[in-house]
Residue, then its C-alpha position, 0 to 999 in steps of 0.5 A: m633674099r637680100k635683094s628682096y629685103s633691099n627693095h622693101l627698105l627702098a619702098s618704105a623710105l620712098a613712102v616716108i618721103l612722099l608722106l613728108l612732101a604731102g604734109l608740107e603741101v598741106y601746111s603751106q597751102p595759102v588761105p586768104n584770111f587775116t588770122n590773128n591769134t593770142n598776142g597778135t597786134y595790128a596797128a595801121g598808119t595813115n596810109g595803112i590798108i588791108r586788101m582782102r583779095g580772097s581767092p576764086t573760091q574764097s572771100g577771105s576773112f579776119d579769123g584766129g584766136v583773137p580775130l581783128g574787128a570781132a568787137a568794137a574794142s578790136r576794131i580794125p584800124g585804118r582802111v580795109e578794102w574788099v577787092r576780089v574781082a570774082a563776083g559774090q565776095d562776102v564782106q565779113a561782119r566786123w567793126y571797121t574804121d574805113l571800108y572800101y570795095f573794089g572788083g566784083t559784086k559784094n554780099v554785105l553780111t549783117d552787122v557790119y560796123v563803120f566808124n569813119v568812111y564807107d565807100p563801095s562805089s568802086g566795086g560791083d553791085r552790093t547785096y545787103a543782109g540784115i543790119f548795117h551800122y554807122d557808129g562814128n562818135g564824133t572823134q573820127p576824121v570825117v565829121p559828120q559821118v556820111v551815110y553812103g547813098e545806097g538808094d536803088e529802090s528798083g530791085a534787090i541790090n544797092h540798097y540797105i536792108n536795115l540801117d542803124l545810126l549810132d553815137g554821132l552826127k550823120v548826114n546823107n548827101a545822096a539818096v538812101y533807101a533801106s527796104g527794112y527799118l531805120t534805128s538810131n540812138g540819141a547821139a546820132d542826129l541825122t541831116c538829110n541833104a538828099n532823099f531818105t526812104i525806109g520800108n518794112g519793119a519797126s524803125v526806132v529813131d532816137g536822134d534828131v532828123t533835119l531835112t535840108a534838101s530831101v524827102f524823108k519817106t516811109t513805105g511798105t508796112g513799116t512803123m516808126d517810133f520817134d523818140g520823145a527827146a528828138n526833133f524832126n525838122v523839115q526846113d523851108v527853102a528859098a526855091g526848088t522842091a519842098n522838103m517833106l516828111n512823106l508818110m506812105s507806109t501802112g504802119i504807124f508813124t508815132l511822133n513822141g518828140t517834135l515835128t516842125l514844118e519850118s516857114g519863112l522862106a518861099i517854100p515851107g517844109a511839108l507833110n504828106v500822110g498817104f496822099s498820092g495817085t495811089p493813096v495809102d492808108a497811112r497813120l500819124d500818131i502824135p503824143g508829142t508836139f507838131t508845129n506848122q509854122v505856116a500861118v493858119g489859112s495858108r497851110t497848103n503844105m499839109t496833104f492827106a489821103t482820104n483814108s489816112t489817120v492823124d491821131y493827136q495823143g497828148a497826155g497834157a495840153q496839146t495844140p492840133m494843127a489847123n488845115n486848109d479847106g481844099i474842097s473842091a480843087n484840092p481835097e488833099y488839104l483836108y485831114g482824112n480821119v482824125e482822132f484825139h486820145n489821152a487825157g490832154t485837152k486839145t485846142p487847135d490853133g484854127s479851124m480843122f477840116m476832115r473828109g474821112n469817115t472816122l472821128t474819135v474823141s477819147g479822153g481829153n476834150v477838144i476846144m474849138g472855142n470857149a465863146i460863141a464869138d470864137a471863130n474856129v470850126f471843126n468841119l466834116y466834109r461829106s460827099a456821101g453818107a454819115p461818118t462814124v463819130t465816137y466819143s469815149s463816154a456816152n454821158n456827154d462829158v467827153y466832147i468837142r466844145g465850140k463850132m462843129r459843122y457838116y458841109g458838102t452833100l449832107p446825107t438824109g436818113a442817116m444820123l450825124k453826130f455832133n459835139n458829144e455822144q448824145t447830140q445828134v441830127t438826122f435830116s429828111t431833107a438836108p440843108t447845104d450845111f449845118q453847124l452846132d456851136v455847143h458850150p457846156a455850162l454857158q447860159p443861152a443868150l438868145c432869150n429873155d426868160w431862161t431860168a436856172t431852176t427849169d432850163v439846162n445851162r448849156t448853149i447850143r447855137a444852130t446855124f445853117t445855109g439853105t433850108g431843110t427838115i430835121s426828122t430827129l433832133r437829139a441833144g445831150y447835157i450833163a447833170t450839173e447843168y440842170t439844177g431844178a427838181a429831179i421830178m421835173e427833169s423827166r419833162m425836159r423839152f426843146f425850145e428855140g431862143y432866137d432873140a435876146g429880147q424875146a421869150k424862148q419858143k417851144i420846139t415841137i412836132a404835132g402829135f409826137p412829144a419829146t422824150n428824154s432820159g429823165s434824171s439818169d445818165p446819159r442825159y438827153v432830149n430827143l424829138t422825132g416823128g411826123t413832119g419833123i422840124s423845118l429849117i426855114a430862111g429868115t429870122g424870128g424863129g417861125t412857128i413851133s415846128q420851125v427853126t431859123s438859123n442862128s438860134d439857140i436850141i434850149m433844153g428846159t423842163s417847161t411843161l407848156f402845152i401849145t394848141v396847134n389846131d381848133g378842137r376840144w380840150t380833150n382831143p390830143n390833136t388839139w395839142d402840140e405834143g399829141v397828148l393832153p395837158s395835166a395838172n402839172d402842165n401849163a397850156l397856151v391857147r392859140h386856137l379855138v378850144y372848147v370844153g364840155i361841148d360835143g363835136p362837131a362844133w365850130g368847124t371841127a369834127g364829131g362822132a361817137d361819144e367818148v372818143n378823144t379824136n372825135n371831140t367827144l371825150k368828156e373832161a370829166t372822164a379825162y380828169p376824174g375826181g376833180v383833177a385840174a386840167a392844167n396848172q396855168i392857162t394862157i389865151s394868146s394875144n390877138i396882136i403882136a405884143g412884146p416878147e411873149f407874143p411875137v405872133a398874133y393869134p386873133n382866133a384864140v378863145l377858150i369856150v366852156g359849156n356843159e353839154d356832157n360833163g354833168a351837173g356840178y362839174n368844175f373845169h379848173t386849173n390848179l388853185s394854188g402854187s406854181i410849176a416851172g415858174y408858172y403860177a396857177g391861174i388863167r391869163n387872157f390877152n385876146a381882146d379881138a372884137n367879137s359879139f357873143a350870143d346869150a342863147g341859141d345854138n352857137k356851135s355853128r358860128a364861124v371861127g373868129d366870131v368869138a375870142g378870149i374867154w366865153i363861159s357859155t350857156l351851151g348845155a343843160d348843166t351849168a358851166v363852171l370855170g375855176t382858177a386860182q387867179l384870173t388875169n385879164a387883158g382881153t375879152v371875157q364873156n361870162q354867161e355862167v360861173i367863174e370861180i376864183g380861189e380855193 
């Protein structure tokens, strides 16, 4: 029994010893951490280094109750080296002063902060996660703080993900690539002495950026918001490669501050928006200020992809940058799409050229010029089709003032919108180029009879190269530009002013009267149909269906109807508008026109009675109850005579008979008053030599045998021509009755 007890006691003692030894082993097993607890302090001298060697299975860390570097207030002083040879050592997220790597590859965890020097060059490849921060505030030994050149764009290693610059000056002397975003605060001005590239995510940069020998490039889908107090300076260089802001992201770069492309040395700073062998639909929004110091006309330092967009968004007055016309050798010099937003007036510093498919004007107006003499032009190049041009108001009060031009291959059958929402041109045959110079509230200068109470106070100067045909012409205006009677506004028409010393000439398409908005918004005049309006070479205006280059397109409430064919007064084909004049209209006779006589006559057709196009509709039917046939009738001159008659019409004649209107019918004008500046009456200026026969059938006589006014004996009943006043400077042959006055 005693032996058994002794053995049991020995076994128990041995067990206690083994337990103690095991506990001692657990307590003393080394862990590669710097564990700092309460009351623990750490200071580093000039050469003080902490080397985090880790272990084959552990990276090491700074831990404990009060770990070093867990916050800015407990930043690790001196130098920290992560030196494990084994691959995959984690670099802990801490606030460091100086940070170095040696040994194998490193995994740089998110939210590493470096105050002074960051140098991973002696270690293996680095794989970054999250955000890496440089937060030197200018009190660190190395100023400016150097952003280490992690610039490998080929894979997943040796480049930053997200990069954050804080509190003091920064510089990169080797290429930097952050595949995510870049952030900086207002104190962290960045100087790029080497390329700097960012990728996806939302970058927010509040500090200045200066490019001295670099390309600052956006890629992927990332956006950048550049602070309103910050300056982005792209310096010029004496030789070598241009510094460039190169926007190759599909995200928006928003310039709230200033962007300056410097010039003076041989190679100016440059801007690229999306242009490359593989172009990108990049977008640059500019609420701030953009300045290209290169002289207007020499700005080959700006390039744009066709589908890129530059949006000038100034809330106050803003100066968009003029650019070069590179067609056809360097089309990249042209803007792609252009937009103008927000309330500020946009006044470009020269001509602008775009080749994209979208132009938007919203808010403030764009001022290319304030006078016809101003040379700046907004140019839209077309290779095919019409662009989408949008104004934020349909009422013509949002606009581009001055010259707006389409060139290249102008489309046919597609509407081209010009200086405001309602000013539009469609070609059936396109000229080489076509420009409108539009100035609201500016009186047209190329006529001598513009009248404030009848005409719109707006200049629209049309200039073109080559010839063509307009199938639809539309022009807009605003209410304050017309001061005449509202009832007359519904009679708005087009006129051409082609000479400051000549009267304006009506623009019309035979049989297709102009339409208009009347006295409601949006205000416009529209002319379309038939054979269109011909754009012809030369000067002088041409006929009423032709326009010559450098003419004013004038909108007026003129009630002037002009003959375009020989025929009866009641035949709509006799008149330019394809409808009959009324008592509210004025008539200009340039052809042989007859009243009260059945066709056929003088070479014109006949047919069934009371059919207007057969020249058989009675005036008594068209103007029942003694209604006047016009306010004023003018018979054109047979010779060129002053501004009113720039073209001779030797066959102009008004013949009045009474074959079918019945006894007592009086064909007459208004007997008093005036309409649109035209006083009631008849004016005759045709004095062509002629011989009148007093009797017999004269309806078969040749056109040209009669001219001026002929009150004939044709018909069984007495022919009567009545008017308020007869002014004669031509030939009148009266064989029946002329009544003058009320």
